[in-house]
Every structure is written in C-alpha cells, then in structure tokens.
C-alpha positions in Angstrom: 73.3 99.8 115.7 71.8 103.2 115.1 75.0 105.0 116.3 76.8 103.5 113.3 76.6 105.8 110.3 74.1 104.7 107.6 76.8 104.2 105.0 78.8 101.9 107.2 75.6 99.9 108.1 74.9 99.5 104.3 78.5 98.3 103.7 78.2 95.8 106.5 74.8 94.5 105.2 76.2 94.2 101.7 79.2 92.3 103.0 76.9 89.9 104.9 74.7 89.3 101.9 77.8 88.7 99.7 79.4 86.3 102.2 76.1 84.4 102.5 76.0 84.1 98.7 72.8 86.1 98.4 74.6 88.7 96.2 77.1 88.2 93.4 80.2 90.3 93.0 78.6 91.8 89.9 75.5 92.7 91.8 77.5 94.3 94.6 79.5 96.4 92.0 76.2 97.8 90.7 74.7 98.8 94.0 74.0 102.6 94.3 75.0 103.3 97.9 74.0 106.9 97.6 70.4 105.9 96.6 70.3 103.4 99.5 71.4 106.1 102.0 68.8 108.4 100.6 66.1 105.7 100.9 67.1 104.9 104.5 66.9 108.7 105.3 63.5 109.1 103.6 60.1 109.8 105.1 58.9 106.5 103.7 61.5 104.5 105.6 60.5 106.3 108.8 56.9 105.4 108.2 57.9 101.8 107.6 59.9 101.8 110.8 56.9 102.9 112.8 54.3 100.8 111.0 52.2 98.3 112.9 52.9 95.6 110.3 55.1 95.5 107.1 54.9 92.8 104.5 57.4 92.6 101.6 57.4 90.8 98.3 53.9 89.4 98.6 53.1 87.0 95.7 49.5 87.0 94.4 47.2 85.5 91.9 44.2 87.6 90.8 41.5 86.8 88.3 40.4 89.8 86.2 38.1 90.2 83.3 40.0 89.9 80.0 38.3 93.1 78.8 40.4 95.0 81.4 43.6 94.0 79.7 44.9 96.8 77.4 45.7 94.7 74.3 43.0 92.0 74.7 40.6 91.5 71.8 38.0 88.8 72.2 35.4 87.4 74.6 35.2 88.5 78.2 36.9 85.5 79.8 38.6 85.5 83.2 42.4 85.8 83.0 44.8 85.0 85.8 47.2 87.8 86.7 50.2 86.9 88.8 52.6 89.3 90.4 54.6 90.3 93.5 53.7 93.4 95.5 56.8 95.1 96.7 55.5 96.3 100.1 52.3 96.8 102.1 52.1 98.2 105.6 49.5 99.0 108.2 50.2 102.5 109.4 49.8 103.9 113.0 46.2 104.9 112.1 45.4 101.3 111.0 45.3 102.2 107.3 46.6 99.8 104.6 49.2 101.4 102.3 50.7 99.8 99.2 54.3 100.8 98.1 55.8 100.0 94.7 59.6 100.7 94.3 60.6 102.0 90.9 64.2 102.3 89.6 63.4 103.9 86.2 66.2 106.2 85.1 65.5 109.7 83.7 67.7 112.4 82.2 68.9 114.9 84.9 66.7 117.6 83.4 63.6 115.4 84.0 64.7 114.4 87.5 64.9 118.1 88.4 61.2 118.4 87.7 59.6 116.2 90.4 56.1 116.7 89.1 57.1 115.4 85.7 58.7 112.3 87.2 55.6 111.7 89.2 53.4 112.1 86.1 55.5 109.8 84.0 55.7 107.0 86.6 52.0 107.3 87.5 51.0 107.1 83.8 53.4 104.2 83.1 52.4 102.1 86.1 48.8 103.0 86.9 47.4 99.8 85.3 49.8 97.6 87.1 49.1 99.3 90.4 45.4 98.8 90.0 45.9 95.1 89.9 48.3 95.3 92.9 45.6 97.3 94.8 42.9 94.7 94.1 45.2 91.9 95.1 46.2 93.6 98.4 42.6 94.2 99.2 41.9 90.5 98.7 44.9 89.4 100.7 44.2 91.8 103.6 40.3 91.7 103.4 40.3 95.5 103.7 40.6 98.5 101.4 43.9 100.0 100.5 44.0 103.6 101.7 46.9 104.8 99.6 49.0 103.5 96.7 52.4 105.0 96.6 55.5 104.8 94.4 59.0 105.2 95.8 61.1 106.5 93.0 64.9 106.1 93.4 65.3 108.7 90.6 63.9 111.4 92.9 64.7 109.7 96.2 61.1 110.1 97.6 57.6 108.6 97.4 54.3 110.0 96.2 50.7 109.0 96.0 49.5 107.6 92.7 45.8 107.5 93.3 
C-alpha cells in the first residue's frame, strides 16, 4: 500500500467511505485533498505512525468549578463539561500527547506568518484545551506531556503549552 502515491490512496479511501455511505457527495466535493496530502506527509503523521498507542475521538465528561468558566457569574457550583478529544497518543518515550485539529481559515498574509497563526490559535483555544488536558489526564491516569494543535491552515503542528 505504501508504494501507491498518497493522492491515489486518498482517492481510494474517499471512494470507500462514499460507497459505504459514510460520506455524502456534498462532503466529498468539499474535501481539500491538498491539505490531506500535506497532513499525511507531516511530522505529526509520522509520530502517530510510530506511536505505541493512538486513540481518536475520545468522548469525555469533566466536572469543573463554575468559577473557571469565562462568562459565569454566581456561586461556585460544579458544572459538567462534555467534549470530544480529537487525538491522544503515547509516544515512543511513553509520554502522553494530546492533539487538537483546527481547520480555521486565515487570509493568505496571515498564513505566511506562522508565529501569528500559532498565537491566534493558542489564544483562541487555550481554555478549551485546558479542559481537554484535564480530561485526558483523568482518562489515562497520567499527566499529559504536551498539548499540540495541528493547523490545516499552516499544514503543521505546534505546542500550545
């Protein structure tokens, strides 16, 4: 399978998912094949390929203090936060890494400044990723060593905190 060019493998997988009724024609027409090829060629994809364990789309429930919520005004009750972690993996050195995929679009001039994209996404999603980190640590009973965002806008991943 690795001898088949990446673009052709993507086309085969899309066809399989369409035929299995997992993807609609509308969804297929919106797939950015270039972004997928870039992801499959990324350092992150290579790290995932060599990981000891990879878990995707992990649902979680997490109780947090209401005072931690940005818009909450009132007593300090416990609030249930629910979400889905895109990906967690155990790397070759037995560290737990959390990955969140982001498809935010930016003007070309912003995309050309990687540091600016990283700063915008980190600021925009830091709160969400703190909850994801806490949930992953509960689910795995171990600390998260790294929280990363894979940005399809820049075609690469970076550490958030």
